[in-house]
Structures are given as structure tokens and as C-alpha cells.
C-alpha positions as CSV (number, residue, x, y, z in Angstrom):
1,M,-11.9,-16.6,10.0
2,N,-9.5,-16.1,7.1
3,D,-11.8,-13.9,5.0
4,D,-9.3,-11.8,3.2
5,A,-8.4,-10.9,-0.4
6,T,-6.0,-13.8,-0.6
7,A,-8.7,-16.3,0.3
8,L,-11.1,-14.7,-2.2
9,A,-8.4,-14.8,-4.9
10,E,-7.8,-18.5,-4.1
11,A,-11.5,-19.2,-4.4
12,I,-11.6,-17.6,-7.9
13,A,-8.3,-19.3,-9.0
14,S,-9.6,-22.7,-7.9
15,G,-12.9,-22.3,-9.8
16,R,-15.1,-22.3,-6.7
17,L,-16.1,-18.8,-7.6
18,T,-15.8,-16.7,-10.7
19,A,-14.6,-13.1,-10.8
20,A,-18.0,-12.1,-12.1
21,E,-19.8,-13.8,-9.2
22,A,-17.4,-12.2,-6.7
23,M,-18.1,-8.8,-8.3
24,E,-21.9,-9.3,-8.2
25,A,-21.6,-10.2,-4.5
26,A,-19.6,-7.1,-3.7
27,I,-22.0,-4.8,-5.6
28,A,-24.9,-6.4,-3.8
29,A,-23.2,-6.1,-0.4
30,G,-22.5,-2.4,-1.1
31,E,-26.1,-1.8,-1.8
32,A,-27.3,-3.9,1.2
33,R,-25.0,-2.1,3.6
34,G,-25.6,1.4,2.2
35,T,-26.5,2.8,5.6
36,L,-22.8,2.5,6.6
37,G,-22.0,5.4,4.2
38,A,-18.9,3.6,3.0
39,I,-19.4,4.1,-0.8
40,V,-20.0,7.5,-2.4
41,F,-20.0,6.6,-6.1
42,T,-20.4,3.3,-8.0
43,A,-19.7,2.2,-11.5
44,P,-21.0,-1.4,-11.7
45,A,-20.5,-1.7,-15.4
46,L,-16.8,-0.9,-14.9
47,G,-16.4,-3.5,-12.3
48,R,-18.3,-6.1,-14.2
49,A,-16.2,-5.5,-17.3
50,A,-13.0,-5.9,-15.3
51,A,-14.2,-9.1,-13.8
52,E,-15.2,-10.5,-17.2
53,R,-11.7,-9.9,-18.5
54,I,-10.3,-11.9,-15.6
55,D,-12.7,-14.8,-16.2
56,A,-11.8,-14.7,-19.9
57,M,-8.2,-15.6,-19.1
58,S,-7.5,-19.3,-19.1
59,A,-6.5,-20.7,-15.7
60,D,-2.9,-21.3,-16.8
61,A,-2.5,-18.0,-18.7
62,A,0.7,-16.2,-17.9
63,P,-0.9,-12.8,-17.3
64,R,-3.3,-14.3,-14.7
65,A,-0.4,-16.2,-13.0
66,T,1.3,-12.8,-12.2
67,M,-1.9,-11.4,-10.6
68,P,-2.0,-12.2,-6.9
69,F,-5.5,-10.8,-6.5
70,A,-7.0,-11.9,-9.9
71,G,-10.7,-11.1,-9.9
72,V,-10.9,-9.6,-6.4
73,P,-13.3,-6.6,-6.3
74,T,-12.0,-3.4,-4.8
75,L,-12.9,0.2,-4.2
76,A,-10.8,3.3,-4.8
77,K,-10.9,6.3,-2.5
78,D,-12.6,9.6,-3.4
79,L,-9.2,11.3,-2.9
80,G,-5.8,10.6,-4.3
81,G,-4.5,9.2,-7.5
82,P,-7.3,8.7,-10.0
83,F,-8.7,5.4,-11.3
84,A,-10.0,5.7,-14.9
85,G,-13.8,5.7,-14.9
86,L,-14.1,6.7,-11.2
87,P,-14.3,10.5,-11.1
88,V,-12.9,11.9,-7.9
89,A,-14.6,14.8,-6.1
90,A,-12.5,14.7,-2.9
91,G,-15.6,14.7,-0.7
92,S,-16.4,18.2,-1.7
93,R,-19.1,20.2,-3.4
94,T,-16.4,22.5,-4.9
95,R,-15.4,19.8,-7.4
96,P,-17.8,18.5,-10.0
97,R,-17.5,14.7,-10.4
98,L,-16.0,14.8,-13.9
99,D,-14.8,11.7,-15.6
100,G,-11.9,11.5,-18.1
101,A,-8.8,11.2,-15.9
102,P,-6.5,8.3,-16.9
103,D,-5.2,5.8,-14.3
104,S,-2.5,7.0,-12.0
105,E,0.6,4.7,-11.8
106,L,-0.7,3.3,-8.6
107,A,-4.1,2.6,-10.1
108,S,-2.5,0.8,-13.0
109,R,-0.6,-1.4,-10.5
110,F,-3.8,-2.2,-8.7
111,R,-5.3,-3.4,-11.9
112,A,-2.1,-5.3,-12.9
113,A,-2.4,-7.2,-9.6
114,G,-5.8,-8.4,-10.7
115,L,-7.9,-6.0,-8.5
116,C,-11.2,-4.9,-10.1
117,P,-12.4,-1.5,-8.9
118,F,-16.1,-0.7,-9.1
119,G,-16.6,2.5,-7.0
120,L,-15.3,5.2,-4.7
121,T,-15.3,5.3,-0.9
122,T,-16.3,8.2,1.2
123,S,-13.6,10.7,2.3
124,P,-13.9,13.9,4.3
125,E,-13.6,17.1,2.3
126,F,-10.0,17.1,0.9
127,G,-9.0,14.6,3.6
128,L,-9.0,17.3,6.3
129,S,-10.5,15.2,9.1
130,L,-10.0,11.9,11.0
131,A,-13.7,11.3,10.5
132,S,-15.2,10.6,7.0
133,E,-18.4,12.7,7.4
134,P,-18.4,15.3,4.6
135,A,-21.2,17.8,4.2
136,A,-21.6,16.5,0.7
137,G,-22.4,13.1,2.3
138,P,-22.6,10.4,3.2
139,A,-21.2,9.9,6.7
140,S,-19.1,6.8,7.1
141,R,-20.2,4.6,10.1
142,N,-18.1,2.1,11.8
143,P,-19.4,-1.4,11.0
144,L,-18.4,-2.6,14.5
145,A,-20.4,0.2,16.2
146,P,-22.6,2.2,13.8
147,G,-22.9,5.1,16.2
148,R,-19.2,5.7,16.0
149,S,-16.9,7.0,13.3
150,A,-15.0,4.7,10.9
151,G,-12.1,7.2,11.1
152,G,-10.6,9.3,8.4
153,S,-9.7,10.2,5.9
154,S,-9.9,6.7,4.5
155,G,-13.0,6.0,6.6
156,G,-15.2,4.8,3.7
157,A,-12.5,2.4,2.6
158,A,-12.1,1.0,6.1
159,A,-15.9,0.7,6.6
160,A,-16.2,-1.2,3.3
161,V,-13.4,-3.6,4.2
162,A,-14.5,-4.2,7.8
163,A,-18.1,-4.8,6.6
164,G,-17.0,-7.3,4.1
165,I,-18.2,-5.4,1.0
166,V,-14.7,-5.8,-0.3
167,A,-11.6,-7.5,1.1
168,I,-9.1,-4.7,0.3
169,A,-9.5,-1.1,-0.7
170,H,-7.3,1.8,-1.9
171,A,-6.4,4.3,0.8
172,T,-4.2,7.4,1.4
173,D,-2.4,8.7,4.5
174,A,-1.1,12.2,5.0
175,G,-1.6,12.4,8.8
176,G,-2.8,8.9,9.8
177,S,-5.5,8.5,7.1
178,I,-4.7,4.9,6.4
179,R,-3.8,3.9,9.9
180,V,-6.5,5.7,11.9
181,P,-9.5,4.2,10.0
182,A,-7.8,0.7,10.0
183,A,-7.4,1.1,13.8
184,C,-11.0,2.1,14.2
185,C,-12.3,-0.8,12.2
186,G,-10.0,-3.7,13.2
187,L,-7.9,-3.8,10.0
188,V,-4.3,-3.8,9.0
189,G,-3.1,-0.4,7.7
190,L,0.4,0.1,6.3
191,K,1.6,3.6,5.5
192,P,4.5,3.1,3.2
193,G,7.7,5.1,3.6
194,R,8.1,8.3,1.6
195,G,8.8,7.5,-2.1
196,S,8.2,3.7,-1.9
197,V,4.9,3.8,-3.7
198,P,4.4,5.9,-6.8
199,G,2.1,8.9,-6.5
200,G,1.4,10.0,-10.1
201,P,2.3,9.2,-13.7
202,A,5.8,9.4,-12.1
203,Y,6.5,10.0,-8.4
204,G,4.3,12.8,-7.0
205,N,5.4,14.5,-3.8
206,H,1.9,14.7,-2.5
207,V,1.0,17.2,0.3
208,G,4.7,18.3,0.5
209,G,5.8,14.7,1.0
210,L,3.4,13.9,3.9
211,A,1.1,11.6,1.9
212,S,1.5,8.0,0.9
213,E,-1.0,5.9,-1.0
214,F,-1.7,2.2,-0.4
215,A,-4.6,0.2,1.0
216,V,-6.5,-1.0,4.0
217,C,-6.5,-4.8,4.4
218,R,-8.1,-7.5,6.5
219,S,-4.8,-9.4,7.0
220,V,-1.0,-8.9,7.2
221,R,-0.6,-11.4,4.3
222,D,-2.8,-9.2,2.1
223,A,-0.8,-6.1,3.0
224,A,2.5,-7.9,2.2
225,T,1.2,-9.2,-1.1
226,A,-0.2,-5.8,-2.1
227,F,3.0,-4.0,-1.2
228,R,5.1,-6.4,-3.3
229,A,2.7,-5.8,-6.2
230,I,2.3,-2.0,-5.9
231,A,5.5,-0.5,-4.4
232,G,8.7,0.2,-6.4
233,G,10.2,2.6,-8.9
234,V,9.1,4.0,-12.2
235,R,10.1,0.8,-14.0
236,G,7.7,-1.2,-12.0
237,P,7.0,-2.9,-8.7
238,F,9.8,-4.4,-6.6
239,P,11.2,-7.6,-8.0
240,P,11.0,-10.4,-5.4
241,P,14.7,-10.2,-4.3
242,A,14.2,-6.6,-3.4
243,F,11.4,-7.5,-1.0
244,A,13.1,-10.5,0.6
245,P,11.8,-10.4,4.2
246,P,14.5,-9.5,6.7
247,D,15.8,-11.9,9.3
248,V,13.3,-11.2,12.1
249,D,14.3,-14.5,13.8
250,A,17.4,-12.6,15.0
251,P,16.8,-10.6,18.1
252,L,15.6,-7.1,17.4
253,R,15.5,-4.1,19.7
254,I,11.8,-3.1,20.2
255,G,11.4,0.4,21.5
256,L,8.3,0.2,23.7
257,L,6.4,3.4,24.1
258,T,3.1,2.7,26.0
259,E,1.9,6.2,26.9
260,T,1.6,9.7,25.3
261,G,1.9,12.1,28.1
262,A,-0.5,14.1,30.3
263,D,-1.4,16.6,27.5
264,L,-2.3,13.9,25.0
265,P,-3.3,11.0,27.2
266,T,-3.9,7.5,25.9
267,D,-6.6,5.3,27.4
268,P,-5.0,2.7,29.8
269,K,-6.5,-0.2,27.9
270,R,-4.8,0.9,24.7
271,S,-1.5,1.3,26.6
272,E,-2.0,-2.2,28.0
273,A,-2.4,-3.6,24.4
274,V,0.9,-2.0,23.4
275,D,2.6,-3.6,26.4
276,A,1.0,-7.0,25.6
277,A,2.2,-6.8,22.0
278,G,5.7,-6.0,23.3
279,R,5.6,-9.0,25.6
280,A,4.5,-11.2,22.7
281,L,7.5,-10.0,20.6
282,E,9.7,-10.5,23.7
283,R,8.6,-14.2,23.8
284,L,9.7,-14.5,20.2
285,G,13.2,-13.6,21.3
286,H,13.2,-9.8,20.7
287,R,14.5,-7.4,23.3
288,L,12.3,-4.6,24.7
289,V,13.8,-1.2,25.2
290,P,11.3,0.9,27.3
291,L,11.0,4.5,26.2
292,R,9.5,7.5,27.9
293,Y,7.1,9.8,26.0
294,E,9.5,12.7,26.8
295,A,11.9,11.2,24.3
296,V,9.5,11.8,21.4
297,A,7.3,14.6,22.7
298,P,9.0,17.5,20.9
299,M,8.8,15.5,17.6
300,V,5.1,14.7,18.2
301,L,4.2,18.3,18.9
302,A,6.3,19.6,16.0
303,S,4.7,17.0,13.7
304,G,1.2,18.3,14.6
305,R,2.2,21.9,13.7
306,I,4.0,20.8,10.5
307,F,1.0,18.7,9.4
308,A,-1.4,21.6,9.9
309,G,0.8,24.1,8.1
310,I,1.7,21.9,5.1
311,V,-1.9,20.8,4.6
312,A,-3.0,24.5,4.6
313,V,-0.5,25.4,2.0
314,N,-1.3,22.4,-0.1
315,L,-5.0,23.2,0.0
316,T,-4.4,26.8,-1.1
317,E,-2.3,25.6,-4.1
318,L,-4.8,22.9,-5.0
319,A,-7.7,25.4,-4.9
320,A,-5.8,27.9,-7.2
321,R,-4.7,25.2,-9.6
322,L,-8.1,23.6,-10.0
323,C,-10.0,27.0,-9.8
324,L,-12.1,25.7,-6.9
325,D,-15.0,27.8,-5.6
326,L,-14.2,27.6,-1.9
327,S,-17.4,29.5,-1.1
328,L,-19.0,26.1,-1.6
329,A,-16.6,24.4,0.8
330,E,-17.2,23.5,4.5
331,N,-16.4,26.2,7.0
332,V,-13.3,24.6,8.4
333,T,-12.0,24.0,4.8
334,Q,-12.4,27.7,4.0
335,A,-10.5,28.6,7.2
336,V,-7.7,26.2,6.5
337,A,-7.3,27.6,3.0
338,E,-7.3,31.1,4.3
339,S,-4.5,30.3,6.7
340,G,-2.5,28.8,3.9
341,R,-2.9,31.9,1.8
342,A,-1.8,34.0,4.7
343,M,1.5,32.2,5.1
344,S,4.7,33.8,3.9
345,A,7.4,32.1,2.0
346,A,9.6,32.4,5.0
347,E,7.0,30.6,7.2
348,I,6.6,27.8,4.6
349,W,10.4,27.4,4.4
350,A,10.6,27.2,8.2
351,L,8.0,24.4,8.2
352,M,10.0,22.5,5.6
353,R,13.2,22.9,7.6
354,E,11.4,21.7,10.8
355,M,10.1,18.7,8.8
356,I,13.6,17.6,8.0
357,L,14.7,18.1,11.6
358,V,11.9,15.8,12.8
359,G,13.1,13.1,10.5
360,H,16.7,13.6,11.7
361,D,15.6,13.4,15.4
362,L,13.6,10.3,14.8
363,W,16.6,8.7,13.1
364,Q,18.5,9.4,16.3
365,I,15.9,7.4,18.3
366,F,16.5,4.5,15.9
367,E,20.2,4.5,16.8
368,G,19.1,2.6,19.9
369,I,16.2,0.5,18.6
370,D,15.2,-1.3,15.4
371,I,11.4,-0.9,15.7
372,L,9.2,1.5,17.6
373,L,6.0,0.0,19.1
374,T,3.4,2.6,20.2
375,P,-0.4,3.2,20.7
376,M,-2.2,4.0,17.5
377,L,-5.3,5.7,19.0
378,A,-5.7,7.4,22.3
379,S,-9.2,6.2,22.8
380,A,-12.0,4.1,21.2
381,P,-13.4,5.3,17.9
382,R,-15.1,8.6,18.5
383,P,-18.9,9.0,18.2
384,L,-20.2,10.4,14.9
385,G,-20.0,14.2,14.9
386,S,-16.9,14.4,17.0
387,F,-14.9,16.2,14.3
388,P,-17.4,18.9,13.1
389,H,-16.7,21.0,10.1
390,D,-19.3,23.8,10.7
391,H,-16.8,26.1,12.4
392,R,-13.7,28.1,11.6
393,D,-11.5,27.3,14.6
394,I,-8.7,25.4,12.8
395,D,-6.5,25.3,15.9
396,L,-9.3,23.4,17.7
397,H,-9.9,21.2,14.7
398,F,-6.2,20.1,14.5
399,R,-5.9,19.7,18.3
400,R,-8.9,17.3,18.2
401,M,-7.2,15.2,15.6
402,L,-3.8,15.1,17.4
403,A,-5.6,14.2,20.7
404,F,-7.2,11.2,19.0
405,A,-4.1,9.9,17.3
406,P,-1.1,11.7,18.9
407,L,1.6,9.5,17.2
408,A,0.0,9.4,13.7
409,P,1.6,12.5,12.0
410,L,5.1,11.6,13.2
411,A,5.4,8.9,10.5
412,N,4.1,11.3,7.8
413,V,6.4,14.2,8.7
414,S,9.5,12.0,9.1
415,G,8.5,9.9,6.0
416,F,9.1,6.6,7.9
417,P,6.9,3.6,7.2
418,A,4.3,2.7,9.9
419,L,1.8,-0.1,10.3
420,T,-1.2,-0.6,12.6
421,L,-3.0,-3.8,13.5
422,P,-5.5,-4.8,16.1
423,F,-4.2,-6.6,19.2
424,G,-7.2,-7.4,21.2
425,E,-10.6,-5.8,21.9
426,D,-12.1,-3.7,24.6
427,R,-15.2,-4.4,26.7
428,D,-17.4,-3.0,23.9
429,G,-15.9,-5.4,21.3
430,L,-13.9,-2.6,19.7
431,P,-10.3,-3.1,18.5
432,L,-7.3,-2.3,20.6
433,P,-4.8,-1.3,17.9
434,V,-1.0,-0.9,18.1
435,Q,1.4,0.8,15.8
436,L,4.8,-0.3,14.6
437,L,7.3,2.2,13.0
438,A,10.5,1.4,11.2
439,P,13.3,3.5,9.6
440,M,13.1,4.2,5.9
441,G,12.9,1.1,3.8
442,G,11.6,-1.0,6.7
443,E,8.2,-2.0,5.3
444,A,9.2,-5.7,5.0
445,R,10.4,-5.8,8.6
446,L,7.1,-4.2,9.8
447,L,5.1,-6.8,7.9
448,A,7.3,-9.7,9.1
449,L,6.9,-8.6,12.7
450,A,3.2,-7.9,12.4
451,A,2.5,-11.5,11.2
452,P,3.2,-13.3,14.5
453,L,1.2,-10.6,16.4
454,E,-1.7,-11.3,14.1
455,A,-1.2,-15.0,14.5
456,E,-1.9,-14.7,18.3
457,G,-5.6,-14.4,17.3
458,R,-6.6,-11.6,19.6
459,W,-8.9,-10.1,16.9
460,R,-11.4,-11.7,14.7
461,H,-13.4,-10.1,11.9
462,R,-17.1,-10.0,12.5
463,H,-18.3,-9.7,8.9
464,P,-17.5,-12.2,6.2
465,V,-16.3,-11.0,2.8
466,A,-19.1,-10.8,0.2
467,G,-19.0,-13.9,-2.0
468,L,-17.2,-16.1,0.6
469,T,-19.2,-18.2,3.0
470,P,-18.4,-17.7,6.7
């Protein structure tokens, strides 16, 4: 089943479907699948107007020819760079949903690629969880198993894409928040390297450099097309020569890390999926370099500490800058903010220094390999309620997240690009995701290596995209 944004764009470009019809199908699918809790806010008129503008362009119009996703409906996340007309509340009751913010640079590039946003997807409060179940509601359910989480913090986005409401959706990642929901829902999730995607009117060093913005996708080709359209400097997206895919036909050294140690154990089935992906790459001519968890364990634990500390400081600064009433926030959010306020300048400086050292140490690993292949999740998607926010034990909260996705924060702290994709399914029909990491600037290589893994056909989407027949 090739139900992705590319297929939908092709249907619109060929005249088999209009952008307006695609938008109506997406709006209707969002309403019909409302029990998934994927969407927290809708602006149908905004989406319809965007679709009408696409339909008004003649088929051979130059503007439309440069839009790879012309007329494709999409959703923005209720967290991250704003999309005009879609007021962000960050999953919190501390922020009124006030309109008026202009497009971020990333949002303007989404629109320039032809994507037509019509709503916001559910996020946990300020993105502080690997489950998207804010007290403000709704709780995002996994379309593959509604009793389980869709992940976080881009869980609403992943649920919407996996359920076929939209074929591609905006997402953000400060500690795994693109990759974890994608892994939970059987999607492709690329976390771009630090600085490769704009984060404001100019570049914004979001969450102390931990966060990247991009999308969750149903296919590698969609992720590659979106990255070409969205990434790049202040003068615009990368021109085609800058994104020329690397020569992955030449043998690469694939660092194979299948386990995550006794303290943060990974389910054997998920380790087996990593090994199977490695063998598939080996059959393509690449060389496997087995690694022991001990080689990265200090970096993994440091990344967990750094993530918790930087997030706390960032939340404190955000609350002060926006004059948020944190008495309205969830208990765990209040506790995280209090820990941030209690940190001294020396403690913050030490975190930043350790962050640089993690990046340096990971570079050292890449002296002997070209790509690092790892588990993405330690277990199947967790049941709803596994990441509660009605307590103040932040050490427990962050430990739970690290135990679920031990290797997720490493890419954020180092700044390196990372990609997850499903490579099989377990006995319950849930995805077995793997993760690929590359040195800075390696997004094209990640996408080029992910394509043949996807082509093995070990995962198939269950839900067709709205507007496309199965």
C-alpha cells in the first residue's frame, strides 16, 4: 500500500482528485476518528481556503510545479513554531489559545511545499512526556492498538498520520518526540541535525539546542521530499545539488548496537529487529561493526541527565517570558519548573559543557563507523496512563521516559540527525522500529539507507489515507 503524501499529491496533480476534495476527506476523517484524540483544534475554513488556492492554479503554473505536496492536507503540532491561524496552547491550561501569531519560517516552508494545514495535533503539556495525554485533553490513542499510547510528544501527529487522517504532519523532537511516536505508530520519523531546519523567523536554538522541527511521515520518500523542501538556511531550502544523495552503493561501516544494558533493557524482539536490519544492510554490501552497549552507556546516561536539566531551565524561562500561571499546570510540570528555578548558573553551565562533551564523544564513535544502527524503543508502545502527570517526582518521570526510549535523547544532546522506521511487527501486530544515527550533515545518507530497508516490505500501513482508495 503506497498511501503516502506523494501518492496523494500525484492524485491531485493528475486531476483524479482536487485539493478541495482531499481537504474535505481529511476533515471528515478527523471527525470520524475523533476518539483517537489526535486533533486538539481545527480550523476547517483555513484548510479549505488553502486547498482552493491550490485548485485555482493551472496545472502547468510555475508555482504549482515547485510544490511537491501541492494540495495535500496536513496538521501542525500544538507545540513549536506557529502556523498562522492555528493558535498554539502547548497542551496546557496555562496558555489561552490566542490567535495572531504569524507563520514561523518552517510553517512558511510547509505552505510553500503545497501543504495545507487545517488543525493542530495533541501534545503533552509543554512536550514534557513520551505520551500525549495532557490534563487539558484529549489523550492520543494509538490507531494500531487504541488501549496503548501513540507516544509523545508528537503523539497526536503520529496518530493522525497512522490513522490516515492526513498523510504527513508537523512534529518536533527535543528528546525523541518525533521518533518515539513514529516508532509507536509504524511511521518514518526523521529528527534533523541541529541547525539544518529553521526554528523561528531566523534560526531559533530551541530548548538549548535540543529541539528540531520536522514531520512524521508514512514513507521514506515523503521524508526525503519534505526535507529537501523544508531544510536549509535563512535564504531558503537546500537547492537540489546540496541534497545530492551520497553514494550508499559503496560499502559503509554500520555500527550494530542491538542491546541497551541491564539497567535499561530492550525487549529481545526489538533487538532482533535491529540485527535483522543490519543483516539486510550487510546483504547490500555494507559491513557490520558490532558494538557493545558499554561503548555508549556513559553518553546515554549523560544525555538523560542533560535532557532533564535543559528542559527544566527552558520551561522556567518560558513561563517567565510568557507570564504563565503555573498553578494551572499539571503537577509534574510545576515540579519541573521549580527544579529549573532552583538551578544555579554554575549548574546550567556544567550541563552545557557536558552537552558538548557528549557530542564530542559520539564523534569519536563515528571515527570507526559511518552509521549507527540501534533499537528505537525498549518495548512495545506503553498502555495509556503509563506516563502519569499527577505527581511531583520528576526523577521518576524522566527515568520512565529513558527506560522506554534509552537511545532517543542521545541524538538531541549531540545534535546529530537520527531516523526511525518500522522493520517488522511483533505478535500483536505492533511495529518493531529501528533507529539510524549519522554524524552532522548526514540526513541524506540516513534517508538513502532507510529506503532499501523500507523496500523489504516488513511493515504495511493498516489505514488508508483519507481521500485515497485502498
